[in-house]
PAVEX-74350 format. One record per atom (N, C-alpha, C): residue in three letters; chain; x, y, z. Coordinates in steps of 0.1 Angstrom, whole numbers. Atoms other than C-alpha are relative to their C-alpha. Last residue first. Layout:
marke; kolro; u; v; w
ALA; A; X; Y; Z $
...
***
This chain:
marke; kolro; u; v; w
SER; A; -4; -6; -15 $
SER; A; 287; 960; -126 $
SER; A; 14; 8; -2 $
ASP; A; 2; -18; 0 $
ASP; A; 280; 954; -164 $
ASP; A; 4; 3; 11 $
SER; A; -11; -4; 6 $
SER; A; 299; 918; -166 $
SER; A; 1; 17; 6 $
GLY; A; -9; -2; -7 $
GLY; A; 275; 901; -144 $
GLY; A; 15; 3; -4 $
ARG; A; -7; -6; -13 $
ARG; A; 254; 904; -162 $
ARG; A; 7; 6; 11 $
GLY; A; 4; -17; 3 $
GLY; A; 260; 894; -196 $
GLY; A; 2; 9; 13 $
LYS; A; -15; -2; 1 $
LYS; A; 274; 859; -174 $
LYS; A; -5; 16; 1 $
LEU; A; -5; -6; -3 $
LEU; A; 238; 860; -167 $
LEU; A; 10; 4; 1 $
SER; A; 9; -9; -3 $
SER; A; 223; 860; -200 $
SER; A; 4; 6; 23 $
GLY; A; -8; -14; 12 $
GLY; A; 250; 837; -217 $
GLY; A; -9; 9; 7 $
LEU; A; -17; 2; 0 $
LEU; A; 238; 807; -187 $
LEU; A; 7; 14; -3 $
ILE; A; 1; -4; -9 $
ILE; A; 204; 811; -194 $
ILE; A; 8; 6; 5 $
ALA; A; -2; -13; 11 $
ALA; A; 213; 809; -234 $
ALA; A; -4; 7; 19 $
PHE; A; -14; -9; 6 $
PHE; A; 233; 779; -226 $
PHE; A; -6; 16; 3 $
PRO; A; -3; -1; -10 $
PRO; A; 198; 766; -205 $
PRO; A; 16; 9; -3 $
ASN; A; -15; 5; 2 $
ASN; A; 178; 770; -236 $
ASN; A; 10; 0; 12 $
GLN; A; -16; -7; 12 $
GLN; A; 148; 775; -227 $
GLN; A; 9; -8; 5 $
VAL; A; -8; 8; -7 $
VAL; A; 111; 752; -221 $
VAL; A; 13; 12; -5 $
ALA; A; -1; 0; -15 $
ALA; A; 77; 774; -224 $
ALA; A; 11; -7; 5 $
ALA; A; 0; -13; -10 $
ALA; A; 89; 781; -258 $
ALA; A; -4; 6; 13 $
ALA; A; -11; -6; -2 $
ALA; A; 92; 750; -269 $
ALA; A; 6; 13; 1 $
ASN; A; -8; 7; -2 $
ASN; A; 63; 735; -258 $
ASN; A; 10; 6; 6 $
GLU; A; 6; -9; -13 $
GLU; A; 39; 760; -269 $
GLU; A; 13; -6; 3 $
SER; A; -7; -15; -2 $
SER; A; 60; 752; -301 $
SER; A; -2; 7; 7 $
GLU; A; -18; 2; 3 $
GLU; A; 56; 710; -300 $
GLU; A; 2; 16; 2 $
ASP; A; -1; -14; 11 $
ASP; A; 13; 719; -292 $
ASP; A; 15; -2; -1 $
VAL; A; -4; -10; -6 $
VAL; A; 4; 690; -263 $
VAL; A; 11; 8; -14 $
GLY; A; 6; -10; -3 $
GLY; A; -19; 667; -278 $
GLY; A; 6; 12; 5 $
GLU; A; 6; 1; 2 $
GLU; A; 2; 631; -264 $
GLU; A; -7; 10; -3 $
THR; A; -5; -11; 7 $
THR; A; 34; 638; -251 $
THR; A; -17; 7; -8 $
ALA; A; 0; -13; -6 $
ALA; A; 24; 618; -224 $
ALA; A; 0; 10; -9 $
LEU; A; -15; -3; 2 $
LEU; A; 17; 589; -255 $
LEU; A; 0; 9; 19 $
ARG; A; 4; -9; 3 $
ARG; A; -25; 576; -252 $
ARG; A; 25; 4; 4 $
VAL; A; -10; -7; -12 $
VAL; A; -19; 539; -259 $
VAL; A; 2; 11; 2 $
PRO; A; -14; -4; 10 $
PRO; A; -51; 528; -283 $
PRO; A; 7; 8; 15 $
VAL; A; 3; -11; 1 $
VAL; A; -76; 502; -258 $
VAL; A; 13; 9; -5 $
PRO; A; 20; 0; -2 $
PRO; A; -75; 463; -263 $
PRO; A; -2; 17; -8 $
CYS; A; 13; -10; -14 $
CYS; A; -37; 468; -266 $
CYS; A; -13; 3; -6 $
HIS; A; 1; -9; 6 $
HIS; A; -13; 439; -293 $
HIS; A; -16; 5; 12 $
GLU; A; -5; -1; 20 $
GLU; A; 7; 414; -281 $
GLU; A; -5; 15; -7 $
HIS; A; 6; 8; 21 $
HIS; A; -3; 426; -246 $
HIS; A; 2; 2; -9 $
ARG; A; 8; -10; 10 $
ARG; A; 14; 437; -217 $
ARG; A; -5; -9; -10 $
PRO; A; 13; 5; 8 $
PRO; A; 33; 425; -185 $
PRO; A; -5; 9; -9 $
VAL; A; 6; -8; 5 $
VAL; A; 68; 435; -176 $
VAL; A; -14; -5; -10 $
LEU; A; 3; -4; -5 $
LEU; A; 82; 410; -155 $
LEU; A; -4; 17; -6 $
PRO; A; -5; -6; 2 $
PRO; A; 66; 381; -163 $
PRO; A; 3; 19; 4 $
MET; A; 8; -5; -2 $
MET; A; 59; 357; -136 $
MET; A; 8; 9; -15 $
GLU; A; 2; 2; 15 $
GLU; A; 85; 330; -132 $
GLU; A; -9; 7; -10 $
MET; A; -15; 1; 10 $
MET; A; 95; 340; -104 $
MET; A; 0; -2; -11 $
LEU; A; 0; -15; 0 $
LEU; A; 55; 341; -88 $
LEU; A; 19; 7; -7 $
ILE; A; 11; -10; 11 $
ILE; A; 47; 310; -104 $
ILE; A; 7; 13; 8 $
GLU; A; -3; 6; 17 $
GLU; A; 81; 293; -84 $
GLU; A; -8; 6; -10 $
ASP; A; -17; -8; 2 $
ASP; A; 77; 311; -49 $
ASP; A; -4; -3; -12 $
GLU; A; -4; -9; -4 $
GLU; A; 39; 295; -49 $
GLU; A; 7; 9; -8 $
VAL; A; 12; -4; 12 $
VAL; A; 47; 263; -58 $
VAL; A; -7; 12; -9 $
LEU; A; -5; 7; 9 $
LEU; A; 69; 262; -33 $
LEU; A; 0; 11; -8 $
ALA; A; -6; -12; -4 $
ALA; A; 42; 276; -5 $
ALA; A; 15; 2; -15 $
PRO; A; 6; -13; 9 $
PRO; A; 22; 247; -20 $
PRO; A; 5; 7; -5 $
LEU; A; 1; 4; 11 $
LEU; A; 50; 221; -7 $
LEU; A; -13; 11; -13 $
ASP; A; 14; 1; 5 $
ASP; A; 55; 223; 22 $
ASP; A; 0; 6; -16 $
PHE; A; 0; -9; 17 $
PHE; A; 83; 208; 37 $
PHE; A; -15; 5; -4 $
GLN; A; 8; -10; -2 $
GLN; A; 81; 198; 73 $
GLN; A; 1; 9; -11 $
ARG; A; 9; 8; -2 $
ARG; A; 105; 165; 70 $
ARG; A; -15; 3; -1 $
SER; A; 14; -4; -13 $
SER; A; 128; 189; 55 $
SER; A; -9; -10; 3 $
LEU; A; 3; 9; -5 $
LEU; A; 165; 189; 34 $
LEU; A; -14; 1; 11 $
ALA; A; 1; 7; -16 $
ALA; A; 176; 221; 28 $
ALA; A; -16; -9; -2 $
LEU; A; 2; 1; -8 $
LEU; A; 174; 233; -12 $
LEU; A; 2; -10; 14 $
LEU; A; -5; 6; -15 $
LEU; A; 194; 235; -39 $
LEU; A; -10; 5; 7 $
ASP; A; -2; -7; -11 $
ASP; A; 188; 243; -78 $
ASP; A; -1; -3; 18 $
GLU; A; 14; 8; 6 $
GLU; A; 201; 226; -110 $
GLU; A; 1; 10; 25 $
GLU; A; 4; -1; 8 $
GLU; A; 233; 238; -117 $
GLU; A; -11; 3; 3 $
ALA; A; 11; 4; 3 $
ALA; A; 256; 237; -87 $
ALA; A; -13; 5; -15 $
GLU; A; -1; 17; 4 $
GLU; A; 286; 246; -85 $
GLU; A; -7; -4; -9 $
ASP; A; -8; -2; 9 $
ASP; A; 277; 283; -69 $
ASP; A; 3; -10; -10 $
ASP; A; 2; -10; 7 $
ASP; A; 253; 268; -48 $
ASP; A; 5; 10; -12 $
GLN; A; -2; 11; 11 $
GLN; A; 275; 235; -31 $
GLN; A; -9; 13; -10 $
ALA; A; -19; 6; 6 $
ALA; A; 288; 261; 2 $
ALA; A; 0; -4; -19 $
LEU; A; -6; -5; 9 $
LEU; A; 248; 276; 1 $
LEU; A; 12; -2; -4 $
ALA; A; 16; -5; 11 $
ALA; A; 225; 245; 3 $
ALA; A; 10; 12; -7 $
THR; A; -4; 15; 6 $
THR; A; 253; 227; 26 $
THR; A; -9; 10; -15 $
ALA; A; -19; -10; -1 $
ALA; A; 252; 262; 51 $
ALA; A; -1; -10; -11 $
GLU; A; -4; -14; 10 $
GLU; A; 212; 258; 43 $
GLU; A; 15; -2; -3 $
ASP; A; -1; -12; -5 $
ASP; A; 212; 217; 51 $
ASP; A; -1; 17; -2 $
ALA; A; 5; 5; -16 $
ALA; A; 212; 179; 46 $
ALA; A; -10; 16; 6 $
VAL; A; -9; 1; -9 $
VAL; A; 209; 189; 6 $
VAL; A; 0; -3; 16 $
PHE; A; 1; 3; -9 $
PHE; A; 176; 183; -20 $
PHE; A; 16; -3; 11 $
ARG; A; -4; 8; -8 $
ARG; A; 176; 191; -50 $
ARG; A; 7; 1; 7 $
PHE; A; -2; -3; -9 $
PHE; A; 151; 210; -71 $
PHE; A; 12; -16; 8 $
SER; A; -5; 9; -9 $
SER; A; 139; 205; -107 $
SER; A; 10; 3; 13 $
ARG; A; -17; 4; -4 $
ARG; A; 120; 226; -127 $
ARG; A; 3; -9; 14 $
GLN; A; -2; 5; 0 $
GLN; A; 90; 237; -149 $
GLN; A; 17; -6; 8 $
VAL; A; -11; 3; -5 $
VAL; A; 69; 264; -139 $
VAL; A; 3; -17; -3 $
SER; A; 1; 15; -4 $
SER; A; 35; 275; -160 $
SER; A; 19; 1; 2 $
VAL; A; -11; 3; -2 $
VAL; A; 26; 313; -163 $
VAL; A; 0; -16; 1 $
PRO; A; 2; 10; 0 $
PRO; A; -5; 325; -188 $
PRO; A; 16; -7; 11 $
THR; A; -14; 4; 2 $
THR; A; -11; 361; -187 $
THR; A; -2; -14; 6 $
ASP; A; 0; 16; -4 $
ASP; A; -46; 372; -188 $
ASP; A; 13; -3; -2 $
VAL; A; -1; 8; 10 $
VAL; A; -45; 416; -193 $
VAL; A; 7; -13; 5 $
PRO; A; -4; 18; -4 $
PRO; A; -59; 436; -173 $
PRO; A; 1; -7; -16 $
THR; A; 11; 0; -6 $
THR; A; -55; 480; -180 $
THR; A; 3; -17; -4 $
LEU; A; 5; 1; -14 $
LEU; A; -27; 498; -178 $
LEU; A; -15; -7; -3 $
CYS; A; 9; -15; 1 $
CYS; A; -17; 508; -219 $
CYS; A; -16; -4; 14 $
ARG; A; 3; -14; 7 $
ARG; A; 14; 502; -216 $
ARG; A; -10; 4; -6 $
GLN; A; -8; -14; 2 $
GLN; A; 25; 483; -188 $
GLN; A; -5; 4; -5 $
CYS; A; -3; 2; 10 $
CYS; A; -8; 457; -187 $
CYS; A; 8; 14; -3 $
THR; A; 4; -9; 9 $
THR; A; -18; 447; -160 $
THR; A; 9; 2; -6 $
LEU; A; -9; -11; -2 $
LEU; A; -18; 412; -144 $
LEU; A; -3; 17; -6 $
SER; A; 6; -9; 8 $
SER; A; -49; 385; -146 $
SER; A; 12; 7; 7 $
LEU; A; 7; -10; -10 $
LEU; A; -31; 352; -137 $
LEU; A; -4; 15; -10 $
LEU; A; -6; -12; 8 $
LEU; A; -28; 317; -157 $
LEU; A; -5; 18; 11 $
THR; A; 16; -3; 0 $
THR; A; -22; 288; -142 $
THR; A; 4; 15; -10 $
ASP; A; 8; -13; 1 $
ASP; A; 5; 268; -140 $
ASP; A; -11; 2; 3 $
ALA; A; 4; -6; -8 $
ALA; A; 34; 238; -119 $
ALA; A; -7; 17; -14 $
GLU; A; 4; -9; 15 $
GLU; A; 53; 214; -128 $
GLU; A; -8; 8; 4 $
LEU; A; 11; -10; 4 $
LEU; A; 76; 204; -103 $
LEU; A; -5; 1; -11 $
HIS; A; 4; -7; 12 $
HIS; A; 101; 176; -97 $
HIS; A; -13; 5; 1 $
LEU; A; 13; 0; 4 $
LEU; A; 119; 164; -68 $
LEU; A; -3; 12; -3 $
TRP; A; 11; -8; 12 $
TRP; A; 150; 152; -61 $
TRP; A; -13; 3; 2 $
VAL; A; 13; -2; 0 $
VAL; A; 171; 136; -33 $
VAL; A; -4; 8; -4 $
GLU; A; 6; -13; 1 $
GLU; A; 205; 125; -38 $
GLU; A; -16; -1; -4 $
PRO; A; 10; -1; 8 $
PRO; A; 219; 92; -25 $
PRO; A; -6; 11; -3 $
HIS; A; 12; -13; -1 $
HIS; A; 244; 98; 2 $
HIS; A; -3; -3; -8 $
VAL; A; 1; -1; -21 $
VAL; A; 264; 64; 13 $
VAL; A; -9; 12; 0 $
HIS; A; -11; -5; -2 $
HIS; A; 259; 51; -24 $
HIS; A; -6; 3; 16 $
ALA; A; -8; 4; -8 $
ALA; A; 233; 28; -30 $
ALA; A; 8; 5; 0 $
PRO; A; 1; 7; -11 $
PRO; A; 204; 48; -41 $
PRO; A; 8; -10; 11 $
ASN; A; -13; 5; -6 $
ASN; A; 225; 69; -66 $
ASN; A; -7; -6; 6 $
ARG; A; -3; 4; 8 $
ARG; A; 191; 91; -76 $
ARG; A; 12; -5; 8 $
LEU; A; -11; 11; -16 $
LEU; A; 164; 88; -51 $
LEU; A; 7; 1; -14 $
GLU; A; -4; 9; 13 $
GLU; A; 130; 106; -75 $
GLU; A; 15; 7; 14 $
GLY; A; -13; 1; -7 $
GLY; A; 103; 126; -62 $
GLY; A; 9; -13; 0 $
ARG; A; -2; 17; -1 $
ARG; A; 73; 136; -81 $
ARG; A; 15; 3; 3 $
ALA; A; -16; 5; -5 $
ALA; A; 60; 168; -80 $
ALA; A; 1; -12; 0 $
ASN; A; -6; 18; 4 $
ASN; A; 24; 177; -102 $
ASN; A; 14; 2; 12 $
TRP; A; -13; 3; 2 $
TRP; A; 7; 213; -102 $
TRP; A; 4; -14; 2 $
ARG; A; -6; 14; 0 $
ARG; A; -21; 233; -108 $
ARG; A; 12; 1; -1 $
VAL; A; -23; 7; 2 $
VAL; A; -32; 264; -100 $
VAL; A; 4; -10; 7 $
VAL; A; -6; 10; -8 $
VAL; A; -63; 278; -111 $
VAL; A; 9; -1; -6 $
HIS; A; -9; 4; 4 $
HIS; A; -79; 313; -118 $
HIS; A; 4; -15; 9 $
GLU; A; -1; 16; 1 $
GLU; A; -106; 319; -98 $
GLU; A; 5; -6; -5 $
LEU; A; -1; 9; -11 $
LEU; A; -91; 350; -82 $
LEU; A; -6; -9; -2 $
GLY; A; -5; 21; -4 $
GLY; A; -86; 361; -110 $
GLY; A; -2; -8; 10 $
ARG; A; 7; 4; 14 $
ARG; A; -87; 401; -107 $
ARG; A; 6; -12; -3 $
GLY; A; 14; 2; -3 $
GLY; A; -82; 412; -71 $
GLY; A; -6; -9; -7 $
GLU; A; 4; -16; -9 $
GLU; A; -48; 435; -74 $
GLU; A; -14; -6; -2 $
THR; A; 19; -1; 9 $
THR; A; -39; 401; -96 $
THR; A; -6; 15; 3 $
GLU; A; -7; -8; 9 $
GLU; A; -1; 408; -77 $
GLU; A; -11; -1; -6 $
SER; A; -3; -20; 2 $
SER; A; -15; 412; -45 $
SER; A; 5; -2; -11 $
ALA; A; 10; -7; -1 $
ALA; A; -34; 372; -52 $
ALA; A; 5; 17; -1 $
LEU; A; -1; 1; 15 $
LEU; A; 2; 355; -62 $
LEU; A; -17; 11; -2 $
ARG; A; -3; -6; 12 $
ARG; A; 7; 363; -28 $
ARG; A; 2; -1; -16 $
GLU; A; 0; -8; -3 $
GLU; A; -18; 345; -10 $
GLU; A; 4; 15; -8 $
CYS; A; -16; -11; -3 $
CYS; A; -23; 322; -24 $
CYS; A; -1; 11; -4 $
ARG; A; -5; 2; -20 $
ARG; A; -60; 312; -18 $
ARG; A; 15; -1; -2 $
GLY; A; 13; -10; -13 $
GLY; A; -76; 337; -43 $
GLY; A; 11; -8; 11 $
VAL; A; -11; -16; 0 $
VAL; A; -50; 323; -72 $
VAL; A; -8; 5; 9 $
SER; A; 5; -9; 6 $
SER; A; -73; 288; -69 $
SER; A; 12; 12; 3 $
SER; A; -1; -11; -13 $
SER; A; -58; 256; -57 $
SER; A; -5; 11; -7 $
THR; A; 0; -15; 6 $
THR; A; -48; 225; -77 $
THR; A; -8; 10; 12 $
GLY; A; 12; -5; -7 $
GLY; A; -33; 191; -63 $
GLY; A; 1; 9; -10 $
SER; A; 7; -10; 6 $
SER; A; -8; 166; -75 $
SER; A; -12; 9; 5 $
LEU; A; 14; -7; -8 $
LEU; A; 14; 142; -55 $
LEU; A; -5; 9; -16 $
HIS; A; 10; -8; 9 $
HIS; A; 35; 116; -71 $
HIS; A; -10; 5; 11 $
ALA; A; 15; 1; -7 $
ALA; A; 62; 91; -49 $
ALA; A; -5; 18; -12 $
GLY; A; 8; -5; 16 $
GLY; A; 91; 81; -58 $
GLY; A; -13; 0; -7 $
ASP; A; 10; 12; 3 $
ASP; A; 91; 60; -23 $
ASP; A; -3; 1; -19 $
GLU; A; 2; 19; 4 $
GLU; A; 125; 73; -19 $
GLU; A; -6; -10; -5 $
ALA; A; -9; 5; 15 $
ALA; A; 119; 107; -31 $
ALA; A; 3; -16; -1 $
PHE; A; 7; -3; 18 $
PHE; A; 87; 109; -12 $
PHE; A; 6; -4; -9 $
ALA; A; 8; 8; 6 $
ALA; A; 107; 98; 20 $
ALA; A; -9; -3; -10 $
GLN; A; -5; 12; 5 $
GLN; A; 133; 121; 16 $
GLN; A; -9; -7; -2 $
VAL; A; -2; -2; 9 $
VAL; A; 112; 154; 15 $
VAL; A; 7; -12; -3 $
ASP; A; -16; 11; -2 $
ASP; A; 90; 140; 41 $
ASP; A; 7; 3; -15 $
LEU; A; -7; 2; 4 $
LEU; A; 63; 174; 30 $
LEU; A; 11; -11; 11 $
ARG; A; -14; 3; -9 $
ARG; A; 44; 190; 56 $
ARG; A; 10; -13; -3 $
LEU; A; 4; -6; -10 $
LEU; A; 15; 205; 34 $
LEU; A; 13; 0; 12 $
PRO; A; -3; -7; 8 $
PRO; A; 16; 181; 4 $
PRO; A; 10; 19; 15 $
ASN; A; 7; -12; -1 $
ASN; A; 7; 158; 31 $
ASN; A; 9; 9; -7 $
PHE; A; -4; -14; -4 $
PHE; A; 18; 124; 20 $
PHE; A; -7; 9; 1 $
GLU; A; 6; -15; 0 $
GLU; A; 2; 92; 23 $
GLU; A; 11; 8; -1 $
LYS; A; -3; -11; -9 $
LYS; A; 26; 62; 15 $
LYS; A; -14; 8; -2 $
PRO; A; 2; -10; -4 $
PRO; A; 9; 35; -7 $
PRO; A; 4; 4; 3 $
MET; A; 13; -19; -10 $
MET; A; -4; 4; 5 $
MET; A; 12; 9; -6 $
***
């Protein structure tokens, strides 16, 4: 009979030793940090995730503990061009190698190509899913083609009026210099 694993308090070592699988869903609204990024829009969108444990070199004195994660969702972000909502698909596919503790993770981090995490018997898998989705979000979300015309800051301003209002800084300096020599 397969073991039951709790994603909120995952024993990563046992999960990897069993080569176990977990999957789950949640709404964006239940993920506090994701919900704050959406400004309250699209909270009903679903976050789907799958995790698989793997033990590499099981006969070795120190076998490698791995967790493979896939997740995806749709986030309603703000387009940085037109400032209207834009539904943005976000997906994650990442593998993590677990090491004995934080100090070991820090020491090996520069040389390792994979992501390193500290081994835990109380690992919060949904929090990792949320972290990875947050890191995968686009820095500048935007529509491919904005649904509303984008108004530029200088649009509608008469260039000749604007040029007259702004004086050349060197002309200002020249006039100050001229006043100083009259004295």
